[in-house]
N, C-alpha and C positions, 0 to 999 in steps of 0.2 A: 575791664580796661576802659577808662574814659575816652571819649572822642569828642574833643572840643568842637570840631566840625559838625557832628550830629547834634550836639547841644545848641549849637548856633541854628541849625536847621529847625529845631523845635522852638526856639525863643519867639514868643509872640504868635505862635500858630495854635489852632484850636486842638484840643485834646480828642482827636478822632483818627481813625484808621488810616486815612491818606497821610496824615502828618507823621504817623509812627512808622509807616512803611517808607516814606521819604527819609527819615532820619536813619533807619536801618540800612538803606542804599547808600547814604552818605558814609555811614560808619564802616561799611564794608567794600567801599568802591575799590580800594587798593589790595583786596584780598586776591591772592594768586594761589589757586588750588593746584594740587598735583594731578596728574592723570586720573587717578582712581578715587579721588575724594572730593570732586567737584560739589557733589551733593551737600557737603558739610557747609558750604557758604549759604546755601538756601536754608539749612537747618539753623544756621546762626541768625540770619534774617527773621525767620519765624520766631526764634527765642527773643530777639530784641523787640519785635512787635508785641509779643505776648507779655513780656515784663512791662513795656510801656503802658499797655492797655490795663494791666493788672494794677499798676501804680496809680493810674488815672481813675480807676474805679474806686480804689481805696481812698484816694484823696477826696472823691466826690462824697463818698459815704462816710467818711471819717472813721474808717476801719484800719486795722494793722494789716499790712501786705501779707503777713504770715498767718493771718486768722483763717482757720479751716472751718469756722463755724461749728467746731466741736468744743465749746467751752469759751473761756475768755471772759471779759468784763461784763458784756451784755447779758450772758447766760447767768453769770453770778449775781448780777444786779437783779435780775428778774426772779431769782429764787430768793432773795433776801426778804 
């Protein structure tokens, strides 16, 4: 689910952990957990930060976000 507020929080910010954490906080600020699942809000924040970090790394290194390092273009080119 997209969060325009979180996207706005990221705009113009450096691709670093603090920016990702701030965006995750903004994206989930209205989350209202039930009595026995409050931990899921923290899990969601961690997932958002991890996804942003991975996307940032992929963008910096010019790799596909889904690249597991087990094949792909780079491996095939090096074998040619």
